BALOBA-1460 file (C-alpha; in Angstrom, 3 decimals):
// residues 326
<rec num="1" residu="m" x="-27.324" y="23.508" z="11.499"/>
<rec num="2" residu="l" x="-27.492" y="27.032" z="10.064"/>
<rec num="3" residu="v" x="-23.831" y="27.181" z="9.012"/>
<rec num="4" residu="p" x="-23.812" y="23.910" z="6.969"/>
<rec num="5" residu="a" x="-27.098" y="24.867" z="5.317"/>
<rec num="6" residu="l" x="-25.730" y="28.282" z="4.359"/>
<rec num="7" residu="a" x="-22.577" y="26.697" z="2.956"/>
<rec num="8" residu="l" x="-24.652" y="24.297" z="0.841"/>
<rec num="9" residu="v" x="-26.673" y="27.199" z="-0.583"/>
<rec num="10" residu="l" x="-23.492" y="29.117" z="-1.461"/>
<rec num="11" residu="v" x="-22.141" y="26.075" z="-3.312"/>
<rec num="12" residu="m" x="-25.368" y="25.434" z="-5.246"/>
<rec num="13" residu="v" x="-26.089" y="29.032" z="-6.318"/>
<rec num="14" residu="p" x="-23.313" y="29.273" z="-8.994"/>
<rec num="15" residu="a" x="-24.383" y="25.935" z="-10.517"/>
<rec num="16" residu="i" x="-28.070" y="26.970" z="-10.619"/>
<rec num="17" residu="s" x="-27.099" y="30.318" z="-12.132"/>
<rec num="18" residu="a" x="-24.941" y="28.626" z="-14.778"/>
<rec num="19" residu="r" x="-27.774" y="26.296" z="-15.784"/>
<rec num="20" residu="a" x="-30.189" y="29.256" z="-15.951"/>
<rec num="21" residu="q" x="-27.836" y="31.044" z="-18.359"/>
<rec num="22" residu="g" x="-27.348" y="27.945" z="-20.506"/>
<rec num="23" residu="e" x="-23.714" y="27.435" z="-19.456"/>
<rec num="24" residu="e" x="-22.276" y="23.946" z="-18.965"/>
<rec num="25" residu="v" x="-21.340" y="23.010" z="-15.428"/>
<rec num="26" residu="p" x="-17.874" y="21.388" z="-15.421"/>
<rec num="27" residu="r" x="-17.935" y="17.719" z="-14.524"/>
<rec num="28" residu="g" x="-15.253" y="15.275" z="-13.495"/>
<rec num="29" residu="p" x="-13.963" y="12.491" z="-15.770"/>
<rec num="30" residu="t" x="-16.327" y="9.621" z="-16.487"/>
<rec num="31" residu="f" x="-15.824" y="6.152" z="-15.039"/>
<rec num="32" residu="a" x="-14.666" y="4.879" z="-18.437"/>
<rec num="33" residu="a" x="-12.014" y="7.603" z="-18.613"/>
<rec num="34" residu="r" x="-10.814" y="6.835" z="-15.096"/>
<rec num="35" residu="a" x="-10.758" y="3.110" z="-15.869"/>
<rec num="36" residu="l" x="-8.669" y="3.656" z="-19.012"/>
<rec num="37" residu="q" x="-6.264" y="5.888" z="-17.080"/>
<rec num="38" residu="a" x="-5.951" y="3.267" z="-14.323"/>
<rec num="39" residu="l" x="-5.280" y="0.571" z="-16.938"/>
<rec num="40" residu="i" x="-2.521" y="2.649" z="-18.552"/>
<rec num="41" residu="d" x="-0.962" y="3.375" z="-15.158"/>
<rec num="42" residu="g" x="-1.284" y="-0.309" z="-14.219"/>
<rec num="43" residu="i" x="0.536" y="-1.499" z="-17.346"/>
<rec num="44" residu="q" x="3.315" y="0.993" z="-16.695"/>
<rec num="45" residu="f" x="3.583" y="-0.079" z="-13.050"/>
<rec num="46" residu="g" x="3.424" y="-3.755" z="-13.995"/>
<rec num="47" residu="v" x="6.259" y="-3.684" z="-16.527"/>
<rec num="48" residu="i" x="8.487" y="-1.848" z="-14.047"/>
<rec num="49" residu="i" x="7.779" y="-4.526" z="-11.433"/>
<rec num="50" residu="a" x="8.454" y="-7.166" z="-14.095"/>
<rec num="51" residu="i" x="11.919" y="-5.776" z="-14.897"/>
<rec num="52" residu="t" x="12.893" y="-5.858" z="-11.233"/>
<rec num="53" residu="s" x="11.372" y="-9.275" z="-10.510"/>
<rec num="54" residu="v" x="12.819" y="-11.253" z="-13.451"/>
<rec num="55" residu="g" x="16.242" y="-11.403" z="-11.811"/>
<rec num="56" residu="l" x="14.666" y="-12.421" z="-8.512"/>
<rec num="57" residu="s" x="12.909" y="-15.305" z="-10.266"/>
<rec num="58" residu="l" x="16.004" y="-16.431" z="-12.181"/>
<rec num="59" residu="i" x="18.086" y="-16.446" z="-8.993"/>
<rec num="60" residu="f" x="15.536" y="-18.660" z="-7.305"/>
<rec num="61" residu="g" x="15.402" y="-20.893" z="-10.356"/>
<rec num="62" residu="t" x="19.164" y="-21.470" z="-10.475"/>
<rec num="63" residu="i" x="20.148" y="-21.750" z="-6.785"/>
<rec num="64" residu="h" x="16.716" y="-21.832" z="-5.027"/>
<rec num="65" residu="l" x="17.606" y="-18.794" z="-2.920"/>
<rec num="66" residu="i" x="14.958" y="-16.270" z="-1.908"/>
<rec num="67" residu="n" x="16.968" y="-13.052" z="-2.128"/>
<rec num="68" residu="f" x="15.432" y="-10.651" z="0.369"/>
<rec num="69" residu="a" x="18.109" y="-8.065" z="-0.505"/>
<rec num="70" residu="h" x="16.929" y="-7.767" z="-4.116"/>
<rec num="71" residu="g" x="14.902" y="-4.665" z="-3.296"/>
<rec num="72" residu="e" x="18.055" y="-2.853" z="-2.215"/>
<rec num="73" residu="f" x="19.537" y="-3.416" z="-5.675"/>
<rec num="74" residu="v" x="16.566" y="-1.433" z="-6.990"/>
<rec num="75" residu="t" x="17.277" y="1.394" z="-4.550"/>
<rec num="76" residu="i" x="21.009" y="1.377" z="-5.261"/>
<rec num="77" residu="g" x="20.385" y="1.639" z="-9.004"/>
<rec num="78" residu="a" x="18.051" y="4.607" z="-8.553"/>
<rec num="79" residu="t" x="20.262" y="6.455" z="-6.061"/>
<rec num="80" residu="f" x="23.467" y="5.789" z="-8.022"/>
<rec num="81" residu="a" x="21.876" y="7.316" z="-11.125"/>
<rec num="82" residu="f" x="20.667" y="10.235" z="-9.000"/>
<rec num="83" residu="f" x="24.204" y="10.838" z="-7.737"/>
<rec num="84" residu="l" x="25.561" y="10.973" z="-11.282"/>
<rec num="85" residu="n" x="22.651" y="13.050" z="-12.580"/>
<rec num="86" residu="a" x="21.273" y="15.467" z="-9.988"/>
<rec num="87" residu="s" x="23.337" y="15.355" z="-6.802"/>
<rec num="88" residu="a" x="25.277" y="18.489" z="-5.900"/>
<rec num="89" residu="a" x="28.316" y="16.289" z="-5.232"/>
<rec num="90" residu="g" x="28.009" y="14.370" z="-8.498"/>
<rec num="91" residu="p" x="29.367" y="15.049" z="-12.002"/>
<rec num="92" residu="g" x="26.004" y="16.241" z="-13.364"/>
<rec num="93" residu="w" x="25.622" y="13.695" z="-16.142"/>
<rec num="94" residu="h" x="22.521" y="13.543" z="-18.281"/>
<rec num="95" residu="l" x="20.065" y="10.932" z="-17.062"/>
<rec num="96" residu="i" x="20.575" y="8.544" z="-19.997"/>
<rec num="97" residu="p" x="24.326" y="7.898" z="-19.441"/>
<rec num="98" residu="a" x="23.691" y="8.009" z="-15.677"/>
<rec num="99" residu="a" x="21.083" y="5.256" z="-16.052"/>
<rec num="100" residu="l" x="23.426" y="3.138" z="-18.184"/>
<rec num="101" residu="a" x="26.176" y="3.551" z="-15.590"/>
<rec num="102" residu="a" x="23.724" y="2.535" z="-12.860"/>
<rec num="103" residu="v" x="22.857" y="-0.650" z="-14.770"/>
<rec num="104" residu="v" x="26.556" y="-1.528" z="-15.079"/>
<rec num="105" residu="f" x="27.082" y="-0.769" z="-11.392"/>
<rec num="106" residu="g" x="24.106" y="-2.940" z="-10.444"/>
<rec num="107" residu="a" x="25.444" y="-5.829" z="-12.551"/>
<rec num="108" residu="l" x="28.901" y="-5.534" z="-10.978"/>
<rec num="109" residu="l" x="27.361" y="-5.376" z="-7.513"/>
<rec num="110" residu="g" x="25.327" y="-8.506" z="-8.233"/>
<rec num="111" residu="g" x="28.443" y="-10.319" z="-9.439"/>
<rec num="112" residu="a" x="30.458" y="-9.152" z="-6.413"/>
<rec num="113" residu="v" x="27.779" y="-10.369" z="-3.999"/>
<rec num="114" residu="e" x="27.680" y="-13.764" z="-5.735"/>
<rec num="115" residu="r" x="31.458" y="-14.207" z="-5.739"/>
<rec num="116" residu="g" x="32.061" y="-12.719" z="-2.313"/>
<rec num="117" residu="i" x="29.130" y="-14.102" z="-0.283"/>
<rec num="118" residu="w" x="26.905" y="-16.717" z="-1.902"/>
<rec num="119" residu="r" x="29.511" y="-18.864" z="-3.664"/>
<rec num="120" residu="p" x="31.647" y="-19.285" z="-0.511"/>
<rec num="121" residu="l" x="28.524" y="-20.077" z="1.515"/>
<rec num="122" residu="r" x="27.435" y="-22.714" z="-1.008"/>
<rec num="123" residu="a" x="30.935" y="-24.184" z="-1.002"/>
<rec num="124" residu="r" x="30.679" y="-24.616" z="2.780"/>
<rec num="125" residu="g" x="27.342" y="-26.373" z="2.446"/>
<rec num="126" residu="t" x="25.319" y="-23.625" z="4.103"/>
<rec num="127" residu="g" x="21.601" y="-24.431" z="4.145"/>
<rec num="128" residu="l" x="19.028" y="-22.382" z="2.264"/>
<rec num="129" residu="i" x="17.343" y="-21.213" z="5.470"/>
<rec num="130" residu="n" x="20.630" y="-19.866" z="6.796"/>
<rec num="131" residu="m" x="21.358" y="-18.196" z="3.464"/>
<rec num="132" residu="f" x="17.897" y="-16.623" z="3.487"/>
<rec num="133" residu="i" x="18.666" y="-15.121" z="6.897"/>
<rec num="134" residu="v" x="21.912" y="-13.773" z="5.446"/>
<rec num="135" residu="t" x="19.906" y="-12.061" z="2.675"/>
<rec num="136" residu="i" x="17.843" y="-10.309" z="5.351"/>
<rec num="137" residu="g" x="21.011" y="-9.081" z="7.062"/>
<rec num="138" residu="l" x="22.472" y="-7.972" z="3.739"/>
<rec num="139" residu="s" x="19.244" y="-6.112" z="2.961"/>
<rec num="140" residu="l" x="19.390" y="-4.207" z="6.245"/>
<rec num="141" residu="l" x="23.068" y="-3.404" z="5.724"/>
<rec num="142" residu="l" x="22.638" y="-2.094" z="2.175"/>
<rec num="143" residu="r" x="19.494" y="-0.140" z="3.063"/>
<rec num="144" residu="h" x="21.179" y="1.714" z="5.898"/>
<rec num="145" residu="v" x="24.303" y="2.369" z="3.843"/>
<rec num="146" residu="v" x="22.038" y="4.042" z="1.283"/>
<rec num="147" residu="l" x="20.306" y="5.927" z="4.103"/>
<rec num="148" residu="v" x="23.624" y="7.292" z="5.364"/>
<rec num="149" residu="l" x="24.909" y="8.240" z="1.900"/>
<rec num="150" residu="y" x="21.665" y="9.438" z="0.316"/>
<rec num="151" residu="g" x="19.631" y="10.684" z="3.275"/>
<rec num="152" residu="t" x="15.908" y="10.597" z="3.962"/>
<rec num="153" residu="r" x="14.831" y="13.452" z="1.700"/>
<rec num="154" residu="p" x="12.984" y="12.345" z="-1.484"/>
<rec num="155" residu="a" x="14.305" y="13.822" z="-4.719"/>
<rec num="156" residu="s" x="13.825" y="13.601" z="-8.475"/>
<rec num="157" residu="y" x="16.125" y="13.466" z="-11.463"/>
<rec num="158" residu="a" x="17.213" y="16.616" z="-13.271"/>
<rec num="159" residu="q" x="15.589" y="15.774" z="-16.623"/>
<rec num="160" residu="y" x="12.064" y="14.832" z="-17.741"/>
<rec num="161" residu="d" x="10.449" y="16.162" z="-14.573"/>
<rec num="162" residu="i" x="7.534" y="18.328" z="-15.781"/>
<rec num="163" residu="q" x="5.859" y="17.362" z="-19.061"/>
<rec num="164" residu="s" x="2.542" y="17.810" z="-20.821"/>
<rec num="165" residu="t" x="0.396" y="14.731" z="-21.303"/>
<rec num="166" residu="i" x="-0.344" y="12.979" z="-24.591"/>
<rec num="167" residu="g" x="-4.034" y="12.227" z="-25.065"/>
<rec num="168" residu="i" x="-5.011" y="8.551" z="-25.410"/>
<rec num="169" residu="g" x="-8.756" y="8.808" z="-25.832"/>
<rec num="170" residu="p" x="-10.149" y="10.262" z="-22.610"/>
<rec num="171" residu="a" x="-6.954" y="9.370" z="-20.716"/>
<rec num="172" residu="g" x="-3.430" y="10.717" z="-20.948"/>
<rec num="173" residu="i" x="0.225" y="9.850" z="-20.442"/>
<rec num="174" residu="t" x="3.375" y="11.961" z="-20.443"/>
<rec num="175" residu="p" x="6.108" y="11.323" z="-23.039"/>
<rec num="176" residu="r" x="8.388" y="10.329" z="-20.155"/>
<rec num="177" residu="d" x="6.005" y="7.667" z="-18.848"/>
<rec num="178" residu="l" x="5.260" y="6.395" z="-22.358"/>
<rec num="179" residu="t" x="8.979" y="6.105" z="-23.084"/>
<rec num="180" residu="v" x="9.604" y="4.262" z="-19.807"/>
<rec num="181" residu="t" x="6.775" y="1.826" z="-20.565"/>
<rec num="182" residu="l" x="7.957" y="1.122" z="-24.106"/>
<rec num="183" residu="l" x="11.596" y="0.733" z="-23.011"/>
<rec num="184" residu="a" x="10.531" y="-1.648" z="-20.245"/>
<rec num="185" residu="v" x="8.562" y="-3.758" z="-22.740"/>
<rec num="186" residu="l" x="11.554" y="-3.826" z="-25.113"/>
<rec num="187" residu="v" x="13.842" y="-4.914" z="-22.270"/>
<rec num="188" residu="l" x="11.443" y="-7.727" z="-21.338"/>
<rec num="189" residu="l" x="11.302" y="-8.858" z="-24.971"/>
<rec num="190" residu="g" x="15.101" y="-8.747" z="-25.048"/>
<rec num="191" residu="i" x="15.285" y="-10.963" z="-21.968"/>
<rec num="192" residu="a" x="12.905" y="-13.442" z="-23.601"/>
<rec num="193" residu="a" x="15.048" y="-13.482" z="-26.753"/>
<rec num="194" residu="l" x="18.204" y="-13.939" z="-24.674"/>
<rec num="195" residu="l" x="16.726" y="-16.933" z="-22.851"/>
<rec num="196" residu="q" x="15.432" y="-18.558" z="-26.041"/>
<rec num="197" residu="k" x="17.986" y="-17.681" z="-28.725"/>
<rec num="198" residu="t" x="21.412" y="-17.608" z="-27.038"/>
<rec num="199" residu="r" x="23.690" y="-20.292" z="-25.615"/>
<rec num="200" residu="i" x="23.890" y="-18.640" z="-22.210"/>
<rec num="201" residu="g" x="20.103" y="-18.371" z="-22.153"/>
<rec num="202" residu="t" x="19.759" y="-22.059" z="-22.953"/>
<rec num="203" residu="a" x="22.247" y="-22.819" z="-20.189"/>
<rec num="204" residu="v" x="20.242" y="-20.715" z="-17.719"/>
<rec num="205" residu="r" x="17.059" y="-22.589" z="-18.591"/>
<rec num="206" residu="a" x="18.865" y="-25.918" z="-18.296"/>
<rec num="207" residu="v" x="20.258" y="-25.099" z="-14.846"/>
<rec num="208" residu="s" x="16.829" y="-23.875" z="-13.723"/>
<rec num="209" residu="a" x="15.189" y="-27.088" z="-14.942"/>
<rec num="210" residu="n" x="17.743" y="-29.533" z="-13.474"/>
<rec num="211" residu="r" x="21.000" y="-28.294" z="-12.012"/>
<rec num="212" residu="d" x="22.614" y="-31.733" z="-11.635"/>
<rec num="213" residu="l" x="21.724" y="-32.836" z="-15.151"/>
<rec num="214" residu="a" x="22.977" y="-29.534" z="-16.568"/>
<rec num="215" residu="e" x="26.298" y="-29.955" z="-14.762"/>
<rec num="216" residu="a" x="26.580" y="-33.559" z="-15.983"/>
<rec num="217" residu="s" x="25.996" y="-32.294" z="-19.525"/>
<rec num="218" residu="g" x="29.091" y="-30.103" z="-19.329"/>
<rec num="219" residu="i" x="27.471" y="-26.757" z="-18.476"/>
<rec num="220" residu="d" x="29.573" y="-24.532" z="-16.225"/>
<rec num="221" residu="v" x="26.959" y="-24.037" z="-13.521"/>
<rec num="222" residu="q" x="29.023" y="-21.542" z="-11.510"/>
<rec num="223" residu="r" x="29.449" y="-19.357" z="-14.599"/>
<rec num="224" residu="v" x="25.707" y="-19.509" z="-15.268"/>
<rec num="225" residu="v" x="24.898" y="-18.563" z="-11.670"/>
<rec num="226" residu="l" x="27.320" y="-15.621" z="-11.853"/>
<rec num="227" residu="f" x="25.671" y="-14.475" z="-15.082"/>
<rec num="228" residu="v" x="22.213" y="-14.698" z="-13.487"/>
<rec num="229" residu="w" x="23.312" y="-12.599" z="-10.504"/>
<rec num="230" residu="m" x="24.830" y="-9.954" z="-12.765"/>
<rec num="231" residu="l" x="21.747" y="-9.945" z="-15.003"/>
<rec num="232" residu="g" x="19.461" y="-9.683" z="-11.981"/>
<rec num="233" residu="g" x="21.511" y="-6.846" z="-10.485"/>
<rec num="234" residu="g" x="21.544" y="-4.887" z="-13.738"/>
<rec num="235" residu="l" x="17.812" y="-5.325" z="-14.306"/>
<rec num="236" residu="a" x="17.016" y="-4.340" z="-10.711"/>
<rec num="237" residu="a" x="19.104" y="-1.174" z="-11.121"/>
<rec num="238" residu="l" x="17.334" y="-0.328" z="-14.389"/>
<rec num="239" residu="g" x="13.946" y="-0.900" z="-12.779"/>
<rec num="240" residu="g" x="14.993" y="1.380" z="-9.938"/>
<rec num="241" residu="v" x="15.870" y="4.172" z="-12.369"/>
<rec num="242" residu="f" x="12.532" y="3.742" z="-14.159"/>
<rec num="243" residu="f" x="10.607" y="3.688" z="-10.887"/>
<rec num="244" residu="g" x="12.451" y="6.745" z="-9.576"/>
<rec num="245" residu="l" x="11.787" y="8.543" z="-12.853"/>
<rec num="246" residu="v" x="8.008" y="8.023" z="-12.876"/>
<rec num="247" residu="e" x="7.640" y="8.346" z="-9.096"/>
<rec num="248" residu="i" x="10.436" y="9.730" z="-6.900"/>
<rec num="249" residu="v" x="13.797" y="8.569" z="-5.551"/>
<rec num="250" residu="t" x="13.805" y="7.589" z="-1.868"/>
<rec num="251" residu="w" x="16.144" y="5.597" z="0.324"/>
<rec num="252" residu="d" x="13.622" y="2.769" z="0.896"/>
<rec num="253" residu="m" x="11.905" y="2.622" z="-2.498"/>
<rec num="254" residu="g" x="13.181" y="-0.869" z="-3.279"/>
<rec num="255" residu="f" x="12.011" y="-2.246" z="0.043"/>
<rec num="256" residu="k" x="8.522" y="-0.867" z="-0.606"/>
<rec num="257" residu="l" x="8.531" y="-2.542" z="-4.024"/>
<rec num="258" residu="l" x="9.905" y="-5.856" z="-2.739"/>
<rec num="259" residu="l" x="6.566" y="-7.287" z="-1.619"/>
<rec num="260" residu="l" x="5.070" y="-6.671" z="-5.061"/>
<rec num="261" residu="m" x="8.118" y="-8.270" z="-6.691"/>
<rec num="262" residu="f" x="7.644" y="-11.391" z="-4.579"/>
<rec num="263" residu="a" x="3.938" y="-11.348" z="-5.407"/>
<rec num="264" residu="g" x="4.653" y="-11.165" z="-9.139"/>
<rec num="265" residu="v" x="7.205" y="-13.982" z="-8.977"/>
<rec num="266" residu="i" x="4.948" y="-16.265" z="-6.931"/>
<rec num="267" residu="l" x="1.844" y="-15.471" z="-8.971"/>
<rec num="268" residu="g" x="3.642" y="-16.196" z="-12.238"/>
<rec num="269" residu="g" x="5.376" y="-19.325" z="-10.966"/>
<rec num="270" residu="l" x="8.557" y="-19.600" z="-8.904"/>
<rec num="271" residu="g" x="11.693" y="-19.872" z="-11.033"/>
<rec num="272" residu="s" x="9.969" y="-18.893" z="-14.291"/>
<rec num="273" residu="a" x="11.195" y="-15.666" z="-15.907"/>
<rec num="274" residu="y" x="8.129" y="-15.527" z="-18.144"/>
<rec num="275" residu="g" x="5.914" y="-16.216" z="-15.159"/>
<rec num="276" residu="a" x="7.494" y="-13.293" z="-13.313"/>
<rec num="277" residu="m" x="6.695" y="-11.025" z="-16.274"/>
<rec num="278" residu="v" x="3.052" y="-12.112" z="-16.481"/>
<rec num="279" residu="g" x="2.529" y="-12.155" z="-12.719"/>
<rec num="280" residu="s" x="4.057" y="-8.707" z="-12.275"/>
<rec num="281" residu="l" x="1.867" y="-7.263" z="-15.022"/>
<rec num="282" residu="v" x="-1.230" y="-8.696" z="-13.333"/>
<rec num="283" residu="i" x="-0.145" y="-7.293" z="-9.967"/>
<rec num="284" residu="g" x="0.482" y="-3.830" z="-11.427"/>
<rec num="285" residu="v" x="-2.841" y="-3.664" z="-13.272"/>
<rec num="286" residu="v" x="-4.866" y="-4.951" z="-10.311"/>
<rec num="287" residu="a" x="-3.159" y="-2.519" z="-7.930"/>
<rec num="288" residu="q" x="-4.027" y="0.486" z="-10.100"/>
<rec num="289" residu="m" x="-7.514" y="-0.646" z="-11.158"/>
<rec num="290" residu="s" x="-8.509" y="-1.203" z="-7.522"/>
<rec num="291" residu="t" x="-8.242" y="2.555" z="-6.932"/>
<rec num="292" residu="l" x="-11.433" y="2.978" z="-8.980"/>
<rec num="293" residu="w" x="-13.449" y="1.545" z="-6.083"/>
<rec num="294" residu="f" x="-11.200" y="1.556" z="-3.035"/>
<rec num="295" residu="p" x="-8.769" y="3.989" z="-1.360"/>
<rec num="296" residu="v" x="-5.276" y="4.266" z="-2.831"/>
<rec num="297" residu="d" x="-3.788" y="3.106" z="0.469"/>
<rec num="298" residu="l" x="-5.326" y="-0.342" z="-0.125"/>
<rec num="299" residu="q" x="-4.146" y="-0.890" z="-3.692"/>
<rec num="300" residu="y" x="-1.319" y="-3.241" z="-2.716"/>
<rec num="301" residu="a" x="-3.652" y="-5.207" z="-0.447"/>
<rec num="302" residu="w" x="-6.019" y="-5.989" z="-3.330"/>
<rec num="303" residu="a" x="-3.118" y="-7.068" z="-5.522"/>
<rec num="304" residu="l" x="-2.021" y="-9.507" z="-2.826"/>
<rec num="305" residu="l" x="-5.612" y="-10.735" z="-2.449"/>
<rec num="306" residu="v" x="-5.612" y="-11.650" z="-6.152"/>
<rec num="307" residu="l" x="-2.360" y="-13.540" z="-5.512"/>
<rec num="308" residu="i" x="-4.019" y="-15.569" z="-2.762"/>
<rec num="309" residu="v" x="-7.108" y="-16.340" z="-4.849"/>
<rec num="310" residu="v" x="-5.069" y="-17.471" z="-7.876"/>
<rec num="311" residu="l" x="-2.818" y="-19.691" z="-5.758"/>
<rec num="312" residu="l" x="-5.864" y="-21.337" z="-4.191"/>
<rec num="313" residu="v" x="-6.964" y="-22.380" z="-7.690"/>
<rec num="314" residu="r" x="-3.500" y="-22.966" z="-9.191"/>
<rec num="315" residu="p" x="-0.863" y="-23.427" z="-6.438"/>
<rec num="316" residu="q" x="2.077" y="-23.554" z="-8.882"/>
<rec num="317" residu="g" x="1.245" y="-20.107" z="-10.268"/>
<rec num="318" residu="i" x="0.140" y="-19.019" z="-13.727"/>
<rec num="319" residu="l" x="3.107" y="-20.428" z="-15.687"/>
<rec num="320" residu="g" x="4.666" y="-22.619" z="-12.994"/>
<rec num="321" residu="r" x="5.031" y="-26.386" z="-13.259"/>
<rec num="322" residu="a" x="3.045" y="-28.620" z="-10.940"/>
<rec num="323" residu="e" x="5.365" y="-30.762" z="-8.817"/>
<rec num="324" residu="r" x="4.687" y="-33.833" z="-6.768"/>
<rec num="325" residu="v" x="5.568" y="-33.502" z="-3.088"/>
<rec num="326" residu="g" x="6.407" y="-36.611" z="-1.070"/>
């Protein structure tokens, strides 16, 4: 009992002395400041999830496949950019061209997977359950290929690593994180414009709404599906670069993000690109805001709890269409 009491006295004496001399005792940030910081971090996290989950939602909308390997596209994008940017064996490119190359690589990988695996399986009449199992096997294969090539040691990119924060009221954000957030929002707006204002976007929406009717109307469904896979692969790679930039690059980063991607897609409404954006933003904000009251280790659990509660009230998701079963 004597030792804890003595320690308490030693801690309190400087504070009492400071008050006696009229000096201010330093205090931690207020709840409002912490809430604003959590909101900023949540928006940033949410738009990154949204970029990665849009492709996942579009793939489900066009061919009704739940792609369990989508998280590995995120990892491959991040690690490919790391190889070009910061790896000792790489060419040492600046992060911006390395990120653009990673997006192209992710799009080509998505197209190769569609042409080499999913299209032949569809042509053979393979069921969706069997194809889902194939996505699990593909996920394990890609993840362990990355593990062998990249290794288990976390790393960061060569640029934009240590920066001073920009004050936003009582909160703050680094120029790097602000740039990532704004770029992610611009990319999401670009996707919305592509889906609404272009012929290929109209075709994607038509195939998602009714594949048979779209094919009867003269739309090349196979070309649309290939485009969706390439778009999804490129967006996943870009999201991986963004996530690795604001966090860190690891061999299983995409797998860790996969559950939140699924949560965003389901919360927003399966098959809806706009629903995936809204649902992912909600998931990101809830995950970060929950840290104000609960341990950080539980932030994903609270985001998934919100998913469950919303689906109990609105089973089709926020922007999903209600469908009659039976």
